[in-house]
LUMFI-477223 format. One record per residue (C-alpha): residue in three letters; residue number from 1; x, y, z. Coordinates in steps of 0.001 Angstrom, whole numbers, m for minus. Example, Ala and Ser with C-alpha at 12.3 -4.5 7.8 and 13.67 -1.06 7.14 Angstrom:
rec res ALA, n 1, c1 12300, c2 m4500, c3 7800
rec res SER, n 2, c1 13670, c2 m1060, c3 7140
***
This chain:
rec res MET, n 1, c1 16396, c2 m25688, c3 12455
rec res ALA, n 2, c1 16154, c2 m23867, c3 9149
rec res GLN, n 3, c1 13334, c2 m24779, c3 6777
rec res GLU, n 4, c1 13249, c2 m25050, c3 3002
rec res VAL, n 5, c1 10171, c2 m23582, c3 1250
rec res ARG, n 6, c1 9155, c2 m22408, c3 m2216
rec res GLY, n 7, c1 9392, c2 m18720, c3 m3030
rec res VAL, n 8, c1 9336, c2 m16298, c3 m5971
rec res ILE, n 9, c1 12564, c2 m14413, c3 m6645
rec res ALA, n 10, c1 13588, c2 m11683, c3 m9065
rec res PRO, n 11, c1 17084, c2 m12826, c3 m10127
rec res GLY, n 12, c1 18117, c2 m9688, c3 m12019
rec res LYS, n 13, c1 16905, c2 m6463, c3 m13578
rec res ASP, n 14, c1 13904, c2 m7059, c3 m15841
rec res GLU, n 15, c1 14478, c2 m10822, c3 m15817
rec res PRO, n 16, c1 11380, c2 m13025, c3 m15471
rec res VAL, n 17, c1 10667, c2 m14092, c3 m11912
rec res ARG, n 18, c1 11127, c2 m17733, c3 m11014
rec res ILE, n 19, c1 10319, c2 m20133, c3 m8195
rec res GLU, n 20, c1 13272, c2 m21233, c3 m6103
rec res THR, n 21, c1 13835, c2 m23150, c3 m2883
rec res ILE, n 22, c1 14227, c2 m20638, c3 m67
rec res VAL, n 23, c1 16004, c2 m21360, c3 3218
rec res VAL, n 24, c1 14172, c2 m19740, c3 6157
rec res PRO, n 25, c1 16200, c2 m19708, c3 9413
rec res ASP, n 26, c1 14706, c2 m20198, c3 12846
rec res PRO, n 27, c1 13645, c2 m16859, c3 14341
rec res GLY, n 28, c1 16239, c2 m15072, c3 16404
rec res PRO, n 29, c1 15599, c2 m12501, c3 19149
rec res GLY, n 30, c1 12741, c2 m10212, c3 18160
rec res GLU, n 31, c1 11914, c2 m12224, c3 15031
rec res ALA, n 32, c1 9043, c2 m14422, c3 13847
rec res VAL, n 33, c1 8486, c2 m17016, c3 11137
rec res VAL, n 34, c1 5088, c2 m16640, c3 9464
rec res ARG, n 35, c1 3321, c2 m19239, c3 7337
rec res VAL, n 36, c1 2037, c2 m17091, c3 4493
rec res GLN, n 37, c1 m1576, c2 m17684, c3 3457
rec res ALA, n 38, c1 m2045, c2 m14889, c3 908
rec res CYS, n 39, c1 m16, c2 m12084, c3 m656
rec res GLY, n 40, c1 m1143, c2 m9372, c3 m3073
rec res VAL, n 41, c1 770, c2 m8559, c3 m6252
rec res CYS, n 42, c1 1710, c2 m4883, c3 m5833
rec res HIS, n 43, c1 3320, c2 m2352, c3 m8202
rec res THR, n 44, c1 6177, c2 m2052, c3 m5716
rec res ASP, n 45, c1 7098, c2 m5688, c3 m6374
rec res LEU, n 46, c1 7240, c2 m4869, c3 m10085
rec res HIS, n 47, c1 9486, c2 m1886, c3 m9304
rec res TYR, n 48, c1 11838, c2 m4241, c3 m7428
rec res LYS, n 49, c1 11867, c2 m6631, c3 m10402
rec res GLN, n 50, c1 12665, c2 m3753, c3 m12779
rec res GLY, n 51, c1 15503, c2 m2479, c3 m10596
rec res GLY, n 52, c1 13580, c2 680, c3 m9742
rec res ILE, n 53, c1 14117, c2 386, c3 m5964
rec res ASN, n 54, c1 17766, c2 m662, c3 m5790
rec res ASP, n 55, c1 20060, c2 m3276, c3 m7321
rec res ASP, n 56, c1 20336, c2 m5668, c3 m4366
rec res PHE, n 57, c1 19372, c2 m8693, c3 m6470
rec res PRO, n 58, c1 18196, c2 m11367, c3 m6034
rec res PHE, n 59, c1 14995, c2 m10173, c3 m4404
rec res LEU, n 60, c1 12460, c2 m12339, c3 m2625
rec res LEU, n 61, c1 9321, c2 m10584, c3 m3793
rec res GLY, n 62, c1 5969, c2 m10053, c3 m2066
rec res HIS, n 63, c1 5038, c2 m7870, c3 877
rec res GLU, n 64, c1 1246, c2 m7335, c3 958
rec res ALA, n 65, c1 527, c2 m10415, c3 3039
rec res ALA, n 66, c1 m1348, c2 m12193, c3 5791
rec res GLY, n 67, c1 m680, c2 m15509, c3 7496
rec res VAL, n 68, c1 m225, c2 m17404, c3 10729
rec res VAL, n 69, c1 2709, c2 m17057, c3 13121
rec res GLU, n 70, c1 4549, c2 m20370, c3 13231
rec res SER, n 71, c1 7348, c2 m19593, c3 15671
rec res VAL, n 72, c1 8870, c2 m16629, c3 17495
rec res GLY, n 73, c1 12295, c2 m15784, c3 18827
rec res GLU, n 74, c1 13514, c2 m14728, c3 22220
rec res GLY, n 75, c1 11880, c2 m11679, c3 23760
rec res VAL, n 76, c1 8789, c2 m11643, c3 21507
rec res THR, n 77, c1 5636, c2 m10962, c3 23522
rec res ASP, n 78, c1 3174, c2 m9207, c3 21195
rec res VAL, n 79, c1 2447, c2 m12270, c3 19054
rec res GLU, n 80, c1 2648, c2 m16009, c3 19576
rec res PRO, n 81, c1 2432, c2 m19143, c3 17440
rec res GLY, n 82, c1 m1068, c2 m19576, c3 16022
rec res ASP, n 83, c1 m1875, c2 m15859, c3 15790
rec res PHE, n 84, c1 m3394, c2 m14690, c3 12498
rec res VAL, n 85, c1 m1475, c2 m11581, c3 11421
rec res ILE, n 86, c1 m1128, c2 m9005, c3 8681
rec res LEU, n 87, c1 2480, c2 m8206, c3 7792
rec res ASN, n 88, c1 3561, c2 m4576, c3 7617
rec res TRP, n 89, c1 6728, c2 m2959, c3 6327
rec res ARG, n 90, c1 6933, c2 m183, c3 8925
rec res ALA, n 91, c1 7550, c2 m1858, c3 12267
rec res VAL, n 92, c1 7927, c2 1125, c3 14586
rec res CYS, n 93, c1 10883, c2 1253, c3 16943
rec res GLY, n 94, c1 9253, c2 3168, c3 19809
rec res LYS, n 95, c1 12510, c2 4994, c3 20535
rec res CYS, n 96, c1 13283, c2 7436, c3 17719
rec res ARG, n 97, c1 12454, c2 11134, c3 17870
rec res ALA, n 98, c1 9160, c2 10647, c3 15986
rec res CYS, n 99, c1 8006, c2 7827, c3 18262
rec res LEU, n 100, c1 9000, c2 9711, c3 21403
rec res ARG, n 101, c1 7003, c2 12732, c3 20234
rec res GLY, n 102, c1 3887, c2 10577, c3 19905
rec res ARG, n 103, c1 4030, c2 10312, c3 16094
rec res PRO, n 104, c1 5000, c2 6671, c3 15553
rec res TRP, n 105, c1 3518, c2 6612, c3 12040
rec res TYR, n 106, c1 6532, c2 8735, c3 11082
rec res CYS, n 107, c1 9004, c2 6343, c3 12757
rec res PHE, n 108, c1 12484, c2 7051, c3 11405
rec res ASP, n 109, c1 14021, c2 3728, c3 12478
rec res THR, n 110, c1 11618, c2 990, c3 11420
rec res HIS, n 111, c1 13147, c2 m2457, c3 11662
rec res ASN, n 112, c1 13236, c2 m5791, c3 9849
rec res ALA, n 113, c1 14545, c2 m9267, c3 10634
rec res LYS, n 114, c1 18279, c2 m9245, c3 11270
rec res GLN, n 115, c1 18889, c2 m12688, c3 9790
rec res LYS, n 116, c1 18799, c2 m13263, c3 6041
rec res MET, n 117, c1 16808, c2 m15795, c3 4100
rec res THR, n 118, c1 18923, c2 m17469, c3 1411
rec res LEU, n 119, c1 18927, c2 m19745, c3 m1594
rec res THR, n 120, c1 20143, c2 m23297, c3 m970
rec res ASP, n 121, c1 23647, c2 m22322, c3 m2173
rec res GLY, n 122, c1 23851, c2 m19657, c3 548
rec res THR, n 123, c1 23103, c2 m16647, c3 m1674
rec res GLU, n 124, c1 21469, c2 m14018, c3 530
rec res LEU, n 125, c1 18092, c2 m12696, c3 m566
rec res SER, n 126, c1 16791, c2 m9147, c3 m255
rec res PRO, n 127, c1 13170, c2 m9399, c3 910
rec res ALA, n 128, c1 10851, c2 m6848, c3 m723
rec res LEU, n 129, c1 10141, c2 m4096, c3 1821
rec res GLY, n 130, c1 11750, c2 m6305, c3 4447
rec res ILE, n 131, c1 9059, c2 m8989, c3 4112
rec res GLY, n 132, c1 9454, c2 m11329, c3 1114
rec res ALA, n 133, c1 6054, c2 m13003, c3 1214
rec res PHE, n 134, c1 5764, c2 m14639, c3 m2208
rec res ALA, n 135, c1 6848, c2 m17705, c3 m292
rec res GLU, n 136, c1 5288, c2 m20459, c3 1758
rec res LYS, n 137, c1 6975, c2 m19046, c3 4859
rec res THR, n 138, c1 8934, c2 m15903, c3 5613
rec res LEU, n 139, c1 11107, c2 m14466, c3 8377
rec res VAL, n 140, c1 10241, c2 m10987, c3 9660
rec res ALA, n 141, c1 10731, c2 m8786, c3 12684
rec res ALA, n 142, c1 7978, c2 m9596, c3 15163
rec res GLY, n 143, c1 6945, c2 m5936, c3 15078
rec res GLN, n 144, c1 5998, c2 m6451, c3 11431
rec res CYS, n 145, c1 3189, c2 m8793, c3 12553
rec res THR, n 146, c1 m149, c2 m7224, c3 13509
rec res LYS, n 147, c1 m2711, c2 m9566, c3 15043
rec res VAL, n 148, c1 m6259, c2 m9239, c3 13634
rec res ASP, n 149, c1 m9562, c2 m11124, c3 13772
rec res PRO, n 150, c1 m9013, c2 m14531, c3 12093
rec res ALA, n 151, c1 m12599, c2 m14494, c3 10785
rec res VAL, n 152, c1 m11451, c2 m12413, c3 7804
rec res SER, n 153, c1 m10241, c2 m14039, c3 4591
rec res PRO, n 154, c1 m6424, c2 m13963, c3 4294
rec res ALA, n 155, c1 m6734, c2 m12803, c3 668
rec res VAL, n 156, c1 m8632, c2 m9763, c3 1913
rec res ALA, n 157, c1 m6629, c2 m9081, c3 5067
rec res GLY, n 158, c1 m3265, c2 m8986, c3 3325
rec res LEU, n 159, c1 m4318, c2 m6022, c3 1187
rec res LEU, n 160, c1 m3930, c2 m3761, c3 4214
rec res GLY, n 161, c1 m231, c2 m4621, c3 4198
rec res CYS, n 162, c1 395, c2 m2011, c3 1498
rec res GLY, n 163, c1 m1794, c2 m531, c3 m1260
rec res VAL, n 164, c1 m5243, c2 m479, c3 287
rec res MET, n 165, c1 m3916, c2 879, c3 3582
rec res ALA, n 166, c1 m1923, c2 3516, c3 1704
rec res GLY, n 167, c1 m5054, c2 4768, c3 m55
rec res ILE, n 168, c1 m7435, c2 4634, c3 2897
rec res GLY, n 169, c1 m4828, c2 6262, c3 5115
rec res ALA, n 170, c1 m4117, c2 8999, c3 2562
rec res ALA, n 171, c1 m7758, c2 10038, c3 2871
rec res ILE, n 172, c1 m8414, c2 9488, c3 6569
rec res ASN, n 173, c1 m5045, c2 9937, c3 8270
rec res THR, n 174, c1 m3107, c2 12319, c3 6016
rec res GLY, n 175, c1 m5913, c2 14233, c3 4321
rec res ASN, n 176, c1 m8129, c2 14311, c3 7425
rec res VAL, n 177, c1 m11194, c2 13957, c3 5212
rec res GLY, n 178, c1 m14272, c2 14709, c3 7287
rec res ARG, n 179, c1 m18042, c2 14695, c3 7063
rec res GLY, n 180, c1 m19348, c2 16862, c3 4261
rec res ASP, n 181, c1 m15967, c2 17418, c3 2600
rec res SER, n 182, c1 m15419, c2 17381, c3 m1136
rec res VAL, n 183, c1 m12596, c2 15090, c3 m2289
rec res ALA, n 184, c1 m10943, c2 14516, c3 m5662
rec res VAL, n 185, c1 m8781, c2 11449, c3 m6282
rec res ILE, n 186, c1 m6446, c2 11518, c3 m9285
rec res GLY, n 187, c1 m5502, c2 8020, c3 m10436
rec res CYS, n 188, c1 m7892, c2 5125, c3 m9867
rec res GLY, n 189, c1 m5719, c2 2072, c3 m9487
rec res GLY, n 190, c1 m5715, c2 103, c3 m6243
rec res VAL, n 191, c1 m4386, c2 2968, c3 m4106
rec res GLY, n 192, c1 m6681, c2 5566, c3 m5670
rec res ASP, n 193, c1 m9749, c2 3365, c3 m5298
rec res ALA, n 194, c1 m8802, c2 2780, c3 m1662
rec res ALA, n 195, c1 m8632, c2 6567, c3 m1203
rec res VAL, n 196, c1 m12143, c2 6747, c3 m2675
rec res ALA, n 197, c1 m13349, c2 4070, c3 m268
rec res GLY, n 198, c1 m11629, c2 5806, c3 2641
rec res SER, n 199, c1 m13231, c2 9126, c3 1739
rec res ARG, n 200, c1 m16656, c2 7508, c3 1687
rec res LEU, n 201, c1 m15949, c2 5862, c3 5040
rec res ALA, n 202, c1 m14983, c2 9276, c3 6476
rec res GLY, n 203, c1 m18286, c2 10828, c3 5356
rec res ALA, n 204, c1 m17205, c2 12905, c3 2352
rec res ALA, n 205, c1 m20218, c2 14430, c3 596
rec res LYS, n 206, c1 m18665, c2 14564, c3 m2872
rec res ILE, n 207, c1 m15971, c2 12208, c3 m4175
rec res ILE, n 208, c1 m14617, c2 12942, c3 m7662
rec res ALA, n 209, c1 m12578, c2 10175, c3 m9319
rec res VAL, n 210, c1 m10165, c2 11169, c3 m12093
rec res ASP, n 211, c1 m8451, c2 8791, c3 m14528
rec res ILE, n 212, c1 m7782, c2 8291, c3 m18235
rec res ASP, n 213, c1 m9364, c2 4809, c3 m18297
rec res ASP, n 214, c1 m13161, c2 4500, c3 m18276
rec res ARG, n 215, c1 m12894, c2 977, c3 m16861
rec res LYS, n 216, c1 m11074, c2 2301, c3 m13826
rec res LEU, n 217, c1 m13555, c2 5137, c3 m13429
rec res GLU, n 218, c1 m16411, c2 2648, c3 m13366
rec res THR, n 219, c1 m14648, c2 678, c3 m10646
rec res ALA, n 220, c1 m14062, c2 3883, c3 m8675
rec res ARG, n 221, c1 m17773, c2 4623, c3 m8847
rec res SER, n 222, c1 m18491, c2 1187, c3 m7364
rec res MET, n 223, c1 m16078, c2 2045, c3 m4522
rec res GLY, n 224, c1 m17965, c2 5219, c3 m3649
rec res ALA, n 225, c1 m17108, c2 7927, c3 m6184
rec res THR, n 226, c1 m20046, c2 10244, c3 m6722
rec res HIS, n 227, c1 m18613, c2 11773, c3 m9915
rec res THR, n 228, c1 m16014, c2 10697, c3 m12489
rec res VAL, n 229, c1 m13773, c2 12659, c3 m14855
rec res ASN, n 230, c1 m11876, c2 11196, c3 m17809
rec res SER, n 231, c1 m8821, c2 13457, c3 m17882
rec res ARG, n 232, c1 m7872, c2 12258, c3 m21354
rec res GLU, n 233, c1 m11009, c2 13988, c3 m22641
rec res THR, n 234, c1 m11570, c2 16787, c3 m20109
rec res ASP, n 235, c1 m9358, c2 19239, c3 m18216
rec res PRO, n 236, c1 m9532, c2 17720, c3 m14709
rec res VAL, n 237, c1 m8877, c2 21009, c3 m12917
rec res GLU, n 238, c1 m11773, c2 22726, c3 m14648
rec res ALA, n 239, c1 m14007, c2 19699, c3 m14175
rec res ILE, n 240, c1 m13270, c2 19470, c3 m10447
rec res ARG, n 241, c1 m13866, c2 23187, c3 m10012
rec res GLU, n 242, c1 m17142, c2 22986, c3 m11889
rec res LEU, n 243, c1 m18289, c2 20129, c3 m9648
rec res THR, n 244, c1 m17421, c2 22078, c3 m6495
rec res GLY, n 245, c1 m19152, c2 25383, c3 m7164
rec res GLY, n 246, c1 m16102, c2 26882, c3 m8839
rec res PHE, n 247, c1 m13945, c2 26613, c3 m5713
rec res GLY, n 248, c1 m12064, c2 23332, c3 m5959
rec res ALA, n 249, c1 m12110, c2 20303, c3 m3657
rec res ASP, n 250, c1 m11348, c2 20441, c3 49
rec res VAL, n 251, c1 m8897, c2 17544, c3 m342
rec res VAL, n 252, c1 m7209, c2 16397, c3 m3556
rec res ILE, n 253, c1 m5307, c2 13102, c3 m3466
rec res ASP, n 254, c1 m2668, c2 12422, c3 m6132
rec res ALA, n 255, c1 m2439, c2 8634, c3 m6382
rec res VAL, n 256, c1 m305, c2 8767, c3 m9547
rec res GLY, n 257, c1 2798, c2 10620, c3 m8427
rec res ARG, n 258, c1 3807, c2 12548, c3 m11541
rec res PRO, n 259, c1 4588, c2 16278, c3 m11857
rec res GLU, n 260, c1 1614, c2 16718, c3 m14201
rec res THR, n 261, c1 m882, c2 15094, c3 m11833
rec res TYR, n 262, c1 556, c2 16922, c3 m8820
rec res GLN, n 263, c1 55, c2 20263, c3 m10565
rec res GLN, n 264, c1 m3498, c2 19242, c3 m11367
rec res ALA, n 265, c1 m4047, c2 18393, c3 m7704
rec res PHE, n 266, c1 m2521, c2 21685, c3 m6596
rec res TYR, n 267, c1 m4775, c2 23821, c3 m8757
rec res ALA, n 268, c1 m7879, c2 21664, c3 m8288
rec res ARG, n 269, c1 m8050, c2 22241, c3 m4522
rec res ASP, n 270, c1 m9976, c2 24976, c3 m2794
rec res LEU, n 271, c1 m8149, c2 27894, c3 m1170
rec res ALA, n 272, c1 m6658, c2 26601, c3 2068
rec res GLY, n 273, c1 m7432, c2 23074, c3 886
rec res THR, n 274, c1 m5150, c2 20066, c3 1185
rec res VAL, n 275, c1 m3111, c2 18201, c3 m1422
rec res VAL, n 276, c1 m2021, c2 14671, c3 m510
rec res LEU, n 277, c1 694, c2 12947, c3 m2551
rec res VAL, n 278, c1 470, c2 9171, c3 m2124
rec res GLY, n 279, c1 1562, c2 8062, c3 m5610
rec res VAL, n 280, c1 5311, c2 7402, c3 m5601
rec res PRO, n 281, c1 7430, c2 9512, c3 m8011
rec res THR, n 282, c1 10587, c2 8231, c3 m9668
rec res PRO, n 283, c1 13961, c2 9792, c3 m8774
rec res GLU, n 284, c1 14349, c2 11902, c3 m11917
rec res MET, n 285, c1 11008, c2 13723, c3 m11628
rec res LYS, n 286, c1 11040, c2 17456, c3 m10903
rec res LEU, n 287, c1 8194, c2 19760, c3 m9881
rec res GLU, n 288, c1 7874, c2 23423, c3 m10819
rec res LEU, n 289, c1 5241, c2 25662, c3 m9243
rec res PRO, n 290, c1 5164, c2 29463, c3 m8964
rec res LEU, n 291, c1 6150, c2 30165, c3 m5385
rec res LEU, n 292, c1 3621, c2 32985, c3 m5263
rec res ASP, n 293, c1 867, c2 30436, c3 m5984
rec res VAL, n 294, c1 2107, c2 28224, c3 m3175
rec res PHE, n 295, c1 1979, c2 31202, c3 m828
rec res GLY, n 296, c1 m1254, c2 32662, c3 m2124
rec res ARG, n 297, c1 m3307, c2 29487, c3 m2034
rec res GLY, n 298, c1 m2454, c2 28571, c3 1536
rec res GLY, n 299, c1 m3566, c2 25229, c3 2874
rec res SER, n 300, c1 m1430, c2 22125, c3 3160
rec res LEU, n 301, c1 784, c2 20145, c3 800
rec res LYS, n 302, c1 1347, c2 16727, c3 2338
rec res SER, n 303, c1 3061, c2 13478, c3 1473
rec res SER, n 304, c1 1489, c2 10276, c3 2739
rec res TRP, n 305, c1 3876, c2 7494, c3 3744
rec res TYR, n 306, c1 1976, c2 4213, c3 3890
rec res GLY, n 307, c1 m1171, c2 6219, c3 4563
rec res ASP, n 308, c1 460, c2 7568, c3 7757
rec res CYS, n 309, c1 m849, c2 4389, c3 9327
rec res LEU, n 310, c1 m55, c2 2848, c3 12670
rec res PRO, n 311, c1 m609, c2 m860, c3 11992
rec res SER, n 312, c1 m1451, c2 m1756, c3 15582
rec res ARG, n 313, c1 m4199, c2 890, c3 15539
rec res ASP, n 314, c1 m5445, c2 836, c3 11947
rec res PHE, n 315, c1 m5326, c2 m2805, c3 10828
rec res PRO, n 316, c1 m7670, c2 m4235, c3 13506
rec res MET, n 317, c1 m10075, c2 m1292, c3 13105
rec res LEU, n 318, c1 m10336, c2 m1663, c3 9327
rec res ILE, n 319, c1 m10733, c2 m5447, c3 9558
rec res ASP, n 320, c1 m13555, c2 m4951, c3 12065
rec res LEU, n 321, c1 m15228, c2 m2458, c3 9716
rec res HIS, n 322, c1 m14939, c2 m4977, c3 6900
rec res LEU, n 323, c1 m16471, c2 m7760, c3 9000
rec res GLN, n 324, c1 m19307, c2 m5394, c3 9943
rec res GLY, n 325, c1 m20033, c2 m4816, c3 6242
rec res ARG, n 326, c1 m19013, c2 m1156, c3 6361
rec res LEU, n 327, c1 m15821, c2 m1466, c3 4273
rec res ASP, n 328, c1 m15815, c2 m3848, c3 1311
rec res LEU, n 329, c1 m12171, c2 m4902, c3 1161
rec res ALA, n 330, c1 m13080, c2 m7968, c3 m914
rec res ALA, n 331, c1 m13991, c2 m5655, c3 m3802
rec res PHE, n 332, c1 m10278, c2 m5001, c3 m4341
rec res VAL, n 333, c1 m9508, c2 m8664, c3 m5102
rec res THR, n 334, c1 m9848, c2 m9205, c3 m8864
rec res GLU, n 335, c1 m8413, c2 m12726, c3 m8921
rec res THR, n 336, c1 m6597, c2 m15300, c3 m6809
rec res ILE, n 337, c1 m3581, c2 m17049, c3 m8298
rec res GLN, n 338, c1 m775, c2 m19501, c3 m7488
rec res LEU, n 339, c1 2927, c2 m18774, c3 m6946
rec res ASP, n 340, c1 3800, c2 m19811, c3 m10494
rec res GLU, n 341, c1 1428, c2 m17193, c3 m11948
rec res VAL, n 342, c1 3140, c2 m14087, c3 m10533
rec res GLU, n 343, c1 4883, c2 m13157, c3 m13803
rec res LYS, n 344, c1 1566, c2 m13239, c3 m15691
rec res ALA, n 345, c1 m26, c2 m11191, c3 m12884
rec res PHE, n 346, c1 2610, c2 m8481, c3 m13416
rec res GLU, n 347, c1 1643, c2 m8361, c3 m17102
rec res ARG, n 348, c1 m2080, c2 m8038, c3 m16292
rec res MET, n 349, c1 m1334, c2 m5333, c3 m13744
rec res HIS, n 350, c1 769, c2 m3392, c3 m16271
rec res ARG, n 351, c1 m2120, c2 m3497, c3 m18747
rec res GLY, n 352, c1 m4572, c2 m2267, c3 m16118
rec res ASP, n 353, c1 m6639, c2 m5457, c3 m16353
rec res VAL, n 354, c1 m6790, c2 m6098, c3 m12615
rec res LEU, n 355, c1 m7266, c2 m4136, c3 m9400
rec res ARG, n 356, c1 m5398, c2 m6740, c3 m7366
rec res SER, n 357, c1 m4146, c2 m10247, c3 m8074
rec res VAL, n 358, c1 m3626, c2 m12180, c3 m4843
rec res VAL, n 359, c1 m1386, c2 m15213, c3 m4457
rec res VAL, n 360, c1 m3101, c2 m17790, c3 m2245
rec res LEU, n 361, c1 m929, c2 m20469, c3 m672
***
């Protein structure tokens, strides 16, 4: 039978979030109910709250989560009750043209739970990124659950559900950073710092962190940046070129997602180098580049969706690396908070005071 739990909803555009009683139905075919143990506070949740994603209010916020499978529906075989899992928002279908061509990280038909969670009056909720994990329990498609080693802290594991995976994947999967490469990362929030950490993990020889905030640059250095550039004070393109023998970096990762930062990334890469866009632009943004420069510089201009990750492949590997001491995921957790502190966490995130606030249930 359906269960009633506490959850954080965004009732309307720019309205403060509030805790409500959420009705979670029993899992149907292909679905699972997960008891949430931790969920990171991500910029995407703030975008939902501000109406920047769509206007399907009320939203059940939260998506960067880990927890324990409580029950599963008919036909579910990959996970079972008691499994410790990370939730992901790109559950691959296995049948679309991308999956059939062996590129499931591009899946064009990712799926979510078919049933809706509701308020007690029957109002249907829109779960953020199909997850809705600022709640004691949530209903998801079973394919959104990736089993990992339960030895890891839930507050750490959940980070792979979005931002940290996006950054690490932008470096390793999309940018194909390799041993000895030079890398520049523009924007040193959670995603940018994860791209720094991913570049170090991949063996990059030089990792240049770029931001306008010295606090963030110092954090990036602790994550593995070998050099830092304050782009409020210095032209980042010239600085990156100077640090790479005048050539530019082999891979430049734009973790901001603005036309200005993308142009910086474009001109700060070496000839035949790679630009990776992982920061998410807003709909009204436009980019202008001389087409001759696009042709003449060669190389690759790539967008990174969720770090081009395949959760079943990448989550267990990165958790193992963390448990081996080779990837410090705990460094991304600035603070742990309760459900009733989410609104204040959004304010701290907006001010740049935290790398990641994590709700622990």
